[in-house]
C-alpha positions in Angstrom: -158.8 -208.2 -59.8 -160.4 -209.5 -62.5 -160.5 -206.9 -64.8 -156.5 -206.4 -64.4 -156.7 -210.2 -65.5 -158.8 -209.9 -68.4 -156.6 -206.8 -69.8 -153.3 -208.9 -69.3 -155.1 -211.6 -71.1 -156.1 -209.7 -74.0 -152.3 -208.0 -74.5 -150.0 -211.0 -74.1 -153.1 -212.6 -76.6 -152.1 -209.1 -78.8 -148.4 -209.5 -79.0 -148.7 -213.1 -80.2 -150.8 -212.2 -82.8 -148.2 -209.0 -83.7 -145.5 -210.9 -83.3 -144.6 -212.6 -86.3 -144.9 -209.1 -87.8 -142.7 -206.9 -85.8 -139.3 -210.2 -85.8 -138.2 -209.8 -89.5 -136.0 -212.3 -89.5 -136.2 -214.5 -92.1 -136.1 -219.0 -91.3 -133.6 -221.1 -93.3 -132.6 -224.2 -93.4 -129.5 -224.3 -93.0 -130.1 -225.0 -89.2 -132.6 -227.9 -90.1 -131.2 -230.9 -88.7 -131.9 -232.5 -91.4 -130.4 -231.0 -93.5 -127.3 -230.9 -91.5 -127.7 -234.7 -91.2 -127.6 -235.1 -95.1 -124.3 -232.2 -95.4 -122.1 -234.1 -92.9 -122.9 -237.3 -94.8 -122.6 -236.8 -98.1 -119.0 -235.7 -97.1 -118.4 -239.0 -95.1 -118.9 -240.3 -98.3 -116.5 -238.5 -100.3 -113.4 -239.0 -97.1 -115.0 -242.4 -98.0 -114.4 -242.6 -101.4 -110.9 -240.5 -101.1 -109.5 -243.4 -98.6 -110.5 -246.1 -101.2 -108.5 -244.4 -103.8 -105.8 -243.9 -101.1 -105.9 -248.1 -100.6 -106.5 -248.8 -104.2 -103.1 -246.8 -104.6 -101.4 -248.1 -102.3 -102.3 -252.0 -103.3 -104.0 -252.5 -100.8 -107.1 -252.8 -102.8 -107.7 -255.5 -105.6 -109.5 -253.3 -108.5 -112.4 -254.9 -109.3 -112.8 -254.7 -104.9 -111.9 -250.6 -106.0 -114.6 -250.7 -108.8 -117.4 -252.6 -106.3 -117.4 -250.7 -103.2 -116.3 -247.1 -105.5 -119.6 -247.9 -107.2 -121.5 -248.6 -103.7 -120.5 -245.0 -102.7 -120.8 -243.2 -105.9 -124.0 -244.9 -105.5 -124.7 -243.7 -101.7 -124.2 -240.5 -102.3 -126.2 -239.6 -105.5 -128.8 -240.9 -103.0 -127.7 -238.1 -100.6 -127.2 -235.6 -103.4 -130.7 -236.6 -105.1 -132.5 -235.8 -100.9 -130.6 -232.8 -100.7 -131.9 -231.1 -103.9 -135.9 -232.6 -102.4 -135.6 -230.6 -99.4 -133.8 -227.7 -101.5 -136.8 -227.4 -103.4 -138.5 -227.5 -99.9 -136.5 -224.5 -99.2 -137.5 -222.8 -102.6 -141.2 -223.0 -101.4 -140.3 -221.7 -98.3 -138.8 -217.9 -100.0 -141.3 -218.1 -102.1 -143.8 -218.3 -99.0 -142.1 -215.4 -96.7 -141.7 -213.3 -100.2 -145.8 -213.2 -100.4 -145.5 -212.6 -96.8 -143.2 -209.9 -96.6 -145.7 -208.1 -100.3 -149.2 -209.1 -97.6 -146.8 -207.0 -95.0 -146.1 -204.0 -97.1 -149.7 -203.7 -98.7 -150.8 -203.1 -94.3 -148.2 -200.7 -94.1 -150.7 -198.6 -95.9 -153.6 -196.5 -94.9 -155.9 -198.7 -93.5 -159.2 -199.3 -95.4 -162.2 -196.6 -96.5 -159.4 -194.3 -95.1 -158.9 -191.4 -97.0 -155.4 -191.2 -98.2 -153.2 -188.6 -98.2 -152.2 -185.9 -100.3 
């Protein structure tokens, strides 16, 4: 019974260790909730700017009110875009790491160290 339990544990541990090398799917920040929230927030600000322009054209806003609100919305959009760029830099770091891992995987596909190469 102990041998069976020990063998099972070893197989599970090996499976956990080997799985990342077998799994070839890349990971992306595109599904990252924080990135998606930023995209939604930026679109919301753009909609607010469009609504503001519509209200101004309809005569519902004075020019000083329009200019002040437009300035605030543009600043909000700029802050969101800056944060998106920061996350984009993180994303490129992740892409670099993924390329290094892929290169290491290709290197592991060769013959074992000290082994003879077939010619």
